[in-house]
C-alpha positions as a Markdown table, in Angstrom:
| # | Residue | x | y | z |
|---|---|---|---|---|
| 1 | Met | 20.4 | -5.6 | -28.6 |
| 2 | Leu | 17.5 | -5.7 | -31.1 |
| 3 | Gly | 14.8 | -7.2 | -29.1 |
| 4 | Asn | 12.5 | -8.2 | -31.9 |
| 5 | Arg | 12.0 | -8.5 | -35.7 |
| 6 | Gly | 10.6 | -5.0 | -36.0 |
| 7 | Asn | 13.7 | -3.4 | -34.6 |
| 8 | Ala | 15.9 | -5.7 | -36.7 |
| 9 | Ala | 14.0 | -4.5 | -39.8 |
| 10 | Val | 14.6 | -0.9 | -38.9 |
| 11 | Val | 18.3 | -1.6 | -38.6 |
| 12 | Ala | 18.3 | -3.3 | -42.1 |
| 13 | Glu | 16.5 | -0.2 | -43.6 |
| 14 | Phe | 19.1 | 2.1 | -41.9 |
| 15 | Leu | 22.0 | 0.0 | -43.3 |
| 16 | Asp | 20.5 | 0.0 | -46.8 |
| 17 | Ala | 19.9 | 3.8 | -46.7 |
| 18 | His | 23.5 | 4.6 | -45.6 |
| 19 | Lys | 25.6 | 2.0 | -47.5 |
| 20 | Phe | 28.4 | 1.7 | -44.9 |
| 21 | Ala | 31.7 | 0.2 | -46.2 |
| 22 | His | 31.8 | -2.2 | -43.2 |
| 23 | Val | 29.2 | -3.4 | -40.7 |
| 24 | Val | 30.2 | -5.4 | -37.7 |
| 25 | His | 27.3 | -7.4 | -36.1 |
| 26 | Asp | 27.5 | -8.7 | -32.6 |
| 27 | Pro | 24.3 | -10.8 | -32.4 |
| 28 | Val | 23.5 | -10.4 | -28.7 |
| 29 | Met | 20.5 | -12.7 | -28.0 |
| 30 | Lys | 20.7 | -13.4 | -24.2 |
| 31 | Ser | 21.9 | -11.5 | -21.2 |
| 32 | Ser | 24.5 | -13.0 | -18.9 |
| 33 | Ser | 21.6 | -13.8 | -16.5 |
| 34 | Gly | 19.8 | -15.8 | -19.3 |
| 35 | Ala | 17.1 | -13.3 | -20.2 |
| 36 | Glu | 16.0 | -13.3 | -23.9 |
| 37 | Leu | 17.2 | -10.2 | -25.7 |
| 38 | Leu | 16.0 | -11.2 | -29.2 |
| 39 | Asp | 12.8 | -13.1 | -29.9 |
| 40 | Gly | 12.4 | -16.0 | -32.4 |
| 41 | Ala | 11.1 | -13.8 | -35.2 |
| 42 | Gly | 14.1 | -11.5 | -34.7 |
| 43 | Ile | 16.5 | -14.4 | -34.9 |
| 44 | Lys | 15.0 | -15.6 | -38.2 |
| 45 | Tyr | 15.1 | -12.1 | -39.6 |
| 46 | Leu | 18.8 | -11.7 | -38.5 |
| 47 | Ile | 19.6 | -14.9 | -40.4 |
| 48 | Ala | 17.6 | -14.1 | -43.5 |
| 49 | Glu | 18.4 | -10.3 | -43.7 |
| 50 | Leu | 21.0 | -8.9 | -41.4 |
| 51 | Leu | 23.7 | -11.5 | -42.0 |
| 52 | Lys | 23.9 | -10.5 | -45.7 |
| 53 | Arg | 24.4 | -6.9 | -44.7 |
| 54 | Ser | 27.2 | -7.7 | -42.3 |
| 55 | Thr | 30.9 | -7.5 | -43.1 |
| 56 | Val | 31.8 | -9.3 | -39.9 |
| 57 | Ile | 29.7 | -11.2 | -37.4 |
| 58 | Thr | 31.0 | -11.9 | -33.9 |
| 59 | Pro | 28.9 | -14.5 | -32.1 |
| 60 | Asn | 30.1 | -16.2 | -29.0 |
| 61 | Val | 29.6 | -20.0 | -29.0 |
| 62 | Pro | 26.0 | -20.0 | -27.6 |
| 63 | Glu | 25.0 | -17.4 | -30.1 |
| 64 | Ala | 26.5 | -19.3 | -33.0 |
| 65 | Glu | 24.7 | -22.4 | -31.8 |
| 66 | Ile | 21.4 | -20.6 | -31.8 |
| 67 | Leu | 22.0 | -19.1 | -35.2 |
| 68 | Thr | 23.2 | -22.2 | -36.9 |
| 69 | Gly | 21.4 | -24.9 | -35.0 |
| 70 | Leu | 24.7 | -26.8 | -34.6 |
| 71 | Glu | 26.1 | -28.0 | -31.3 |
| 72 | Ile | 29.6 | -26.6 | -30.9 |
| 73 | Lys | 31.9 | -28.6 | -28.6 |
| 74 | Asp | 35.3 | -28.1 | -30.2 |
| 75 | Val | 37.2 | -26.3 | -33.0 |
| 76 | Ala | 35.6 | -28.6 | -35.6 |
| 77 | Gly | 32.2 | -27.4 | -34.4 |
| 78 | Met | 33.4 | -23.8 | -34.6 |
| 79 | Val | 34.6 | -24.3 | -38.2 |
| 80 | Ala | 31.2 | -25.9 | -39.2 |
| 81 | Ala | 29.2 | -23.0 | -37.7 |
| 82 | Ala | 31.5 | -20.4 | -39.2 |
| 83 | Arg | 31.1 | -22.0 | -42.6 |
| 84 | Arg | 27.3 | -22.0 | -42.3 |
| 85 | Leu | 27.2 | -18.4 | -41.3 |
| 86 | Leu | 29.5 | -17.4 | -44.2 |
| 87 | Arg | 27.2 | -19.3 | -46.6 |
| 88 | Trp | 24.3 | -17.3 | -45.3 |
| 89 | Gly | 25.9 | -14.0 | -46.1 |
| 90 | Ala | 28.4 | -12.7 | -43.5 |
| 91 | Arg | 31.7 | -12.0 | -45.2 |
| 92 | Arg | 33.8 | -12.8 | -42.2 |
| 93 | Asn | 33.0 | -14.6 | -39.0 |
| 94 | Arg | 34.8 | -14.4 | -35.7 |
| 95 | Lys | 33.7 | -16.6 | -32.8 |
| 96 | Gly | 35.0 | -15.3 | -29.5 |
| 97 | Arg | 36.2 | -17.3 | -26.5 |
| 98 | Ser | 33.2 | -16.3 | -24.4 |
| 99 | His | 31.5 | -19.5 | -23.3 |
| 100 | Gly | 33.9 | -21.6 | -25.5 |
| 101 | Ala | 36.8 | -23.8 | -24.9 |
| 102 | Gly | 39.3 | -21.0 | -24.8 |
| 103 | Arg | 39.9 | -20.8 | -28.5 |
| 104 | Arg | 39.0 | -18.3 | -31.2 |
| 105 | Cys | 37.9 | -19.2 | -34.7 |
| 106 | Thr | 38.1 | -16.5 | -37.5 |
| 107 | Phe | 37.1 | -17.0 | -41.1 |
């Protein structure tokens, strides 16, 4: 959980300094009780900077909706969101079942 843009920037600097072969990013943005775990500036930074440093991003459906601005109701919605995330820099995208229709979508 990053919390805010400042913490996200520190993670980006760390990743740049260490040049890991693979980076898996689970974009946790809300707790199961609904509490915000990443502010709006942090979400924008994640999209602009952290996605391009990620080998794999693993959002659940609500996280993918927040990141892409798309409403995901079915597999076609998952595909559209995955394609958008890939265009923004993540090399692979895996949406889990959590909060979804019981299906996974990997690109």
